[in-house]
N, C-alpha and C positions, 0 to 999 in steps of 0.2 A: 477110370482112375481107381486104386484100389479101395478096397473096403476097410473101413477102420477095425471093424470086428475079426479080421483076419489076424493069424499069428504076429506076433512082435518079435519072431526070432532072427530078425535082421539087427545086428549088432552095432549098426551106423546110422545114424541119422546127419542128411545135410538140409539146414534150414535157411533159406536164400529170400532176398527182398530184390529190390529194383537196384540196388548197388552193386549188387554182383552181376558180372559181363559171362557171356557163353564161354569165352575164353576159360576164365577162372573156375568154370563149373566142369570143364571138360575132363579133367582128372579123373573126377569122382565117377562119370558115366559109365565105365565099364566095372564098376564093382557093384556088390549086392545092396549098397546103401541105400535106404528110403530118403525120397528127396520130398520135403516139405516147403510151399510157397508161402509167404506171408503178405503179398501185397497182388493186385491187377498185372502191374507190368512183369514181375516175376513170372507168374502164371502164363501169361501169354507168350512169352520168350520160350518157355517149355512146350506150352500146347504146339506153337508154330514148328517146332524141332522135333516134336512125336517123341517126347520122353514123359514116362511116365511119374507122374508125381500126386500127392495129395496136395488139399489147400487148407490153411489153418483155419478159416472160418470153420469146418466141418467139427474144432474140438469147442465151440459154443454154440451153447442152445439155448442162451439168455441175453441176447444183445440188450434188451433194455435194461436188465440188471446191471452189465458192464456200463451201460450209459449212466446209471444213477451214481456207481461207483466214481466217475469222473465228475459229476456234479459235486458230488460229498470231497472229493481229493480237491478240487478248483476253489472250494472254499475253508481251505485252511487256515487261511489268516482270522476266522470268526473265532477260533478257539482263542480262549481267554489270555493263553500263555502268548500269543501271536499278536492278539489286538492288544495286550498291554504295552507290547515293546514298539509296535506299530502305528499306535495313534499318535496325531498329529493334528491338532487343530480343533480336536474333536471328531478327524477324519481317519477311518482305520485306511490304513495308505495300502495296506494287502489287496484289500479290495479293487484296488486302480488297475491292477493287471490281470485279475480274474477271467477276463474273456481270453487274453493271449494265452494264460497259463492253460485253460480248459482246451484252447485249440491244440496245446502242444500236448495235454494229456491223452486224449481221446484215442489217436492210434498208438499211445505206447501202451495204454493200460490195456487195450483191447489185445496185443502183441503180448501182454505179461500175462494175462488171462489164458491167452492160448499156450504158451509157454509153461505155464504151472501144470497144465491139463497135459499135454505131451510128455512132459518131463515124468509126471505121474504115472503113463502108460509106458513109458519107454526107458525107466530108470536103471537097466542094467546096459544102454547102449552107451556106445559114444557120440557125442554131438561135435558138429562142424557146424559153425554159425555164421553168417554175414555181420560185420562189425556191430552195429547197434542192437542184434539180436544176442550176439554174444556177449554185449556188455549187460543187457538183462539178464540173459541165461546165469553170469556168474554172480548175480544178486544172489542166489541160491544154491548153485551148483558148480563144483571145481572140475568134472567131467566134460570139458567143452573146449573146442579148440578155435581158433579164428580164421577165417576165411577173408579175402579181401583186404582191400586198404580202409582204414578209417577214416569218417568226415572229419573234417578239422573243425566245423563249427555246426551248432544248432541254430536252424532259422526259425524264429519265432514269425507271429503273425503280422507285426507292424515292422519287422524289419526292412522289408522292401515296399517301395510304393507304385502303382500302375496307374503312370501319367499317360492322359490322353491330350495329345496336341492337337489332333484333329479328327475327323470320324476315322479316317483310315490311316491313321499313324498312333499307336500307343505303345510305350516301353516301358521297362521298369529298371528304378532308379534303388538304390540302397537309402534307407530312411535318412542317414546322415547326407548322404551328397544331397537327397531333395529337400531336407530342412535347410542345408546352407544356402541353397539357392532361393528357396522359399523366403527365408530372413532378408534377402536382399531385396526382392521383389516386393514383398510387403512394406519395406522401409520405404520405398520408392512411393510406392501407390498412397501409402498412408498421409502421405502431404497432400495428396489431392481429396481424399474420403474420410476425412479426421472429423468425427461427432463432434456436436456442440454439446455443452453441460445442461441438459434439461430435463424434465420428469417426463416426456414423452419417447423417450427411447426404448424401444423393444428389442431385445437383445436375441439373436438366433444364433445357435450353437452349432457348428458343423454340419451347415446347411446348403445345400445346390439353388443359389440364386433362380436357377431357371426353372427347376423343378416348384417355385413358390411365387412364380410371375404375377400370377393373379393376387394372390395375399399381398405382395410388396406394392401393388398400384392401389390397392384399397387401402392399405395402412397409409400410403402417401396421402390419399385424398381425404382421409380422416385426421389429418396433422400429425399421425404418428410416426414415429422415424425409426424405420428399420436399420438397425444394426449387427453385423456380423460379428462372430467371434470363430475363426475358421482357423485353429492351429494345425490342423492335419491337412485340410483339402484348401485349394486355391479359391477365393470368391470370384476373381474374375481371370479367364484362361483362355476365352476367345472374344470375338467382337461382339456376339449375342448378348453374352454375359457383362461384357463392358457397358453395351447400350443400355441393358435392364439396368444397372445401379444408377447410371446416368438419369435416366428417365424417371426411376422409382425414387430418386433423391436417396438414395440407399448410401450409408457409410460401413466399414468396418474399423474395427479396434485393432490397434498392433502392439504389439511390446514396444514397439518404439515410441510409444505414445509415454511412456513411463520413464523416469529418470532413474533410474536402476543402482545408480550410485549410493543413493540413500540408503536402499534396500541391501545393500550389497553384503556388508558386515552381518548383517541379521541372517541373511540366507547363507550364507557360509558355516557360521555358525551353525544353523540349524542343520543343515548338510552333514555337518561332521555328528552331531549327537545320534542322528536317525543313521548313521553309516556304523557307527558303532553298535549303536544296537543291534543293527544288523549282523554285525560281526558275531557278537555275544549269542543272539539268537541262533544261527547256524552253528554253533559248537553244540548245542542240545540235542547230539544223535540219538539221545535214549526218545525222548519225545517224538523226535520226526520218523523215527523207523517205526515205531507204534502204528503212529497215524496214517504213514504210506506203505500199509499194511494190506495186500490183496492175497486172496485164497490162502492166509494163513504164512506168507513169503512178504519180507519187506522190501520195496521198490525204492527206498529212500537212498540207496548207494547211488541208483542211477539218477534222480530225480536233483540232489542235492547239488552238484556245481551246475546245472541249467536254471534251477529255480535261483541261486543265488547270483547269478549273471543277471537274470531279467530283473530282478529286484533291484541290484544296484544300479544298474542303468535306468529303469523307470521311477522308482521310488524316490531316489536322491533328486531325480528331475522333477519329480512332482512337488518340492518344496519351494523351489522358484515360482512353478506355475500357480498353486496356491496362493502365495504371497501377492505375485502381480493380479491376479484375477479378483483379489480382493481391491486394490486398488482402484483397478478399472469401476467396479460396482461404485466405489467412492466417488470416483472422478467423476461419471456420466451419469448417474442417477437412473437407473435401468428403471422401469417400471413392471415390465414383466421379463421374463426368460421363455422362452420358446427352444423346447429339445426334440429329438426325433428318436432317440434312444436314450436308456439310464445305465449302460454298460460300459460305455465308451471312456476310456481315460480322461479327457475333458470335460465331457459332458457330466461325469459324477464330481467333478472339481467345483465346475460350476453350479450344479444342483445344489451341493454343498455351501458355497457362499451365499447362494441365493437365499436359502434357509435360515444363514445367520443374518442377515442382511432384512429378512423380513420381504424378500422380492417374491411376488407369485409366480411358481413354476408351471409350464403346461406341457406334457409329454403328446406331441403331434403324431397319431397312428400313419406312418408312412408306407404301408403295404397292406397286403390281404395276408391274415395270419390262419394258421391252422386252427381251426374251433371245433376240432372232433374230440372226442373223449381221451383223457389221459393226455392232451396237448399242453394242459398248462403249465407243467414244472418246463417243459421245452421253452415256452414263450417267456416265462420270467426268467428263467437264464439268460435269455437273448435280450433284454433289455425291454422289452417292450408292454411291459406291466407298471402301472404307476405306484412303485412302493416308496418313491422319494419325492417325485412331483405331486404338486397340489392339485393339479388336474390333470385330465386323458381327455384330448380332444378325439373323439372316433368318430367313423365313417358313416354309420348306419344302427338299426336296431340288432342285426345279428352281432356286431363286438360289444355293442351295451349291455346285453343279455347274457352273452358269453361271459363277461367281466362281472357282471352282478353275479351269475350263477358260481363265482369262484371267489366270492367275498370281497369284490371291491364295492365300495360304497357309491349309491348312486349320487350323493353330493360331489363325488370327484368326477363324475362322467359328463363331459361336455357333447351334445349330440350335434355336431355341426356339419358332417359331411366331409368329402376329402378335396381339402383347398388343392390338392396336386392334381385334381382332374376338372377343375372349374373352366379352364381355356377348352378343354375339349367338346364343352356345349355349346360354344359360339361357332364352331367350325362347319361350315356348310359345304364350301367348296371342294367337295371329295372327289378325286380320282382315281378310277378304279384301273390298273393295271392287270396284265395276263400272268400273274406269278402268285405263288401259294407262297405263304410268310411261315416259317417254322421257328418258334421262339425255344430255345432250348436251353434248359438248367440242369444241367448234369448233379450227378451224387456229389456233396462236398465232403468237408471234414467236420459237420455239425453234430452229426450224430455216429455211433459206431456202426448202426446197420447199412449207412452210406459208404462204407468203405468195403464191404463184402464183395468178393468175386462175382455173384450169382446178380446181384445188383448191378453192376458194372457192364457186365456181360448183358442184361436186358435192354441197358439203355444203348449200348451199341447196336444191339439187334433192332431195337426200334428206328434209330436213324437211318439202318440198312433199309429195312421194311418200308419206310417213309419215302425213300429216296427211290427206291424200285416201282413204288405206287404213281408217284408224279412222274417217273420216265415213261410211262405209259398213257400219258394224258396229254401230251404235245403241249405241257406247261413249264414255266420255270419254277426251281424251288429255291428261295433266297431262305438261309439261315442264318438267324442271329442269337450268338451266344450270351448268354447272362454276363453282367460285367467281370464277376470272380472268375470266369473260366482263364486258365492260364494261357497264353500265347502256343506253349508246347502242344497243348491239349487240341488246339483251334487247328495247328500245321498238322496234327495227325489226323484230322478228322480230313482235313482239306486234302492230305496227300492220299487218303484211303479212297474218296472219291472226284477223281480229276474231271469230272463231266461237264459239258458246256452249259446244261441248263441248272447246274447247282451253283448259287455262289454264295460264299460265307461274308458277311458284312459286319462292321463296326457301328456302322449308321445309327441315327437317334431311332428307337424302336418307333416311337407314337407316330414319326412319318413314314416308317413302313407299313404301319398298321392301317393307315390312311389311305394308302394306294393297293394292299393287296385285295385279291380276289375271296382268299379263306385264309382263315388264322390256325395254325395248328399250335399246339403248347402241349408240352410235358408238367404234370402235376402242379404246384400251387406256383402261382405267376399273378404277380398285379397287374400284370399286360392285361389280363383278362377282361379287366374292367375298362380299358381302353378301347379294346375290340367291341365290347358290347355297347360303348357309348356311341361308338363309331359306326355301331350298326352290321358289322361283320359276321358271318357264320363262324362260330367257333366251336373246334374240337378240341376235345380235351383228352389227353394221353395219359392214364396213369401208370406209373413204372414203380414208383415208391408206394411202400405199403401204408400210407396215411388212412388214418380212421373213415369208416365208410360213410359215418354219420356226418362227415362235415358237409356244410353249408356247397360247397364246391360241387361234390358228387352227388349231391341230392339235385340239384337246378341244371346244371348245362350237361351237355352231350359228352358223355364218358366213354370212351370205348377202347378195347383191348388193340394192341399194336398190331395185330395180325388182322384186324377188321378196317385198317385206314384206307386201303384201294377201294373197297366197295362202300366206304362213307363218303371219299372224296368225289367218286363216279357219279353218285347219287346226288350231289349237291352241285354238281357242274351241270347235269343231265336234267334235274326234276326240281322247278322253280319252286313248287309246291313244299318239298322236303325242303330245300335251301331255306325258305320264309321260316318254316317251322324250328331249323337249327336257330336262324337269327333271333326267333320269339323266345327260345330258352335262354337265350342270351339277356333278352331286354328282362326277362322273369328274374335272373339271377341278379341285373343291376338294379331293379326295384327293390328287391329285399336286402340287398348289400348296402344300398350306397341311398342317401338322403339328400335332399337339399343341393340337389345338380346345379351347377353353376352359381350358386348363391354361397357356397362354403364358406370362402373368405369373407365375404360382407359379415355372416353371422357369428364367426370366430372375432372379428374387427369391433362388430357391436358388443360383444363380450369383454373383451379387452379395454373397450373407451368405457363403459360402463362401472368396470374395477377401478378404473385408473382414478373417475370421478369420485366412487366413494372414498377412492384414498385420499384426495385433493380435500376433500369435505370433513374427512376426520382431521385432519391436520389444520 
């Protein structure tokens, strides 16, 4: 690959991404044009065809700085001018789409940074660019021509839904189609699972009942009524979830329970007001052009039509969501609200209504979060820090101290342990099979650094080295991808390694950990706790550049990808070494988790005591 310090005498630059096919690129291959790729797929395409090119990543020297810019731009609605226009019922509606908008912004802002640097370096050149890159470049240059066919629509994070029908059958639906089916489904089931009106209803928002099995049972035993408000995900989707809802006497609320005719006129009136305010707000190009400026060049021309579509769809929809959520609170008298995140659309609405109704809210820690240096901004923007919730239920001293060190009050913190892991402490009939389990979490779109070609190549190389290592050990390798991984990515890996001893599965990860001989995992994963509880040897392979002072990397066996074969061989052949690896997992478990098997009881005791105080005060 050519060095960026070389002469820029080439008078033509070809800027491509994954939207460009090889056929569309062919006409430029016999020219002196310099080619720059802007994503991993286009880099691989050119690499496989032995075409010399540069990578856009090389024009960024501060990925964290770009990420901070994404955080800043995603909070556009916090500006006084915007918040005054988008405030409804005391809630800044713009904040409801912060997660979706940031997810959209991260790759766009990264490319914009790169393009401004490339433009400065090659100002005198003629640019030919893929459609999205062309549109970004035209924000500040007219010396650009488009190659390829423009995409008709920008897809946002929640425009599609991954629906898991069985462990082996998953498919994606558009959110509109999914919500149409879900509405009918909810309306039918709501007749069977409609809650009663009383002050013992505990509202769980966008929660998976199977992950809260022990909590639901303990709530039922203490005469508290679990009630689900799941607007995005179904409460019941298979036999296991159905039987759990039945046995725990859980209920769920549906908008079917509300007579919307009484609200219709007001909702339509309020929607019209917000729609008019949005239209007026988006006419203020002067303000937005200045706000969405990166490297002294405005991104607003590109962002404007896309942000407008997102706002029109989600913010208008939020009016009905807010009003109906208020009625649900008034009707069913919830004593507490439990949420797993503060960043989600419906979670924010529910927490806002809970505040208005003086209902105590608890944010449940639902995973292992990075706790190293400089991780707070990332966690804060991920909705796992209690900014809105009255309390946060944490899993152990590590998370408690992390929150305290970042300014969260001790009075907000409930040291409960993990309600999601209680069940595992009661499993004794473990059966070990002759396979190695590899839990894979590939780079995502949550941080600019995760979009780099170098990181994606490290990830692919790690999979190759692990498969090669296991192939020499007469063992089967089962690969379990994180639920966020697309079917396209899974298919790519499957086609790359069509070996009999390699199996890619969608089965429940905990059931796989129960049966495996060795547990391999990349970077941060909550499944490490599952493996530690089940006393499996855990090998952590670090790919991403997380803080070295994280509790993960201090306690567990953390290795380089090139050492996989040696470590696996030692675990299989040396029982003493294997036990030492298991012991490391035990140390991490004892450091990270308290109240194993008792967490749900401790949380429910708190909810019960708070309910008693509330009753006595009335």
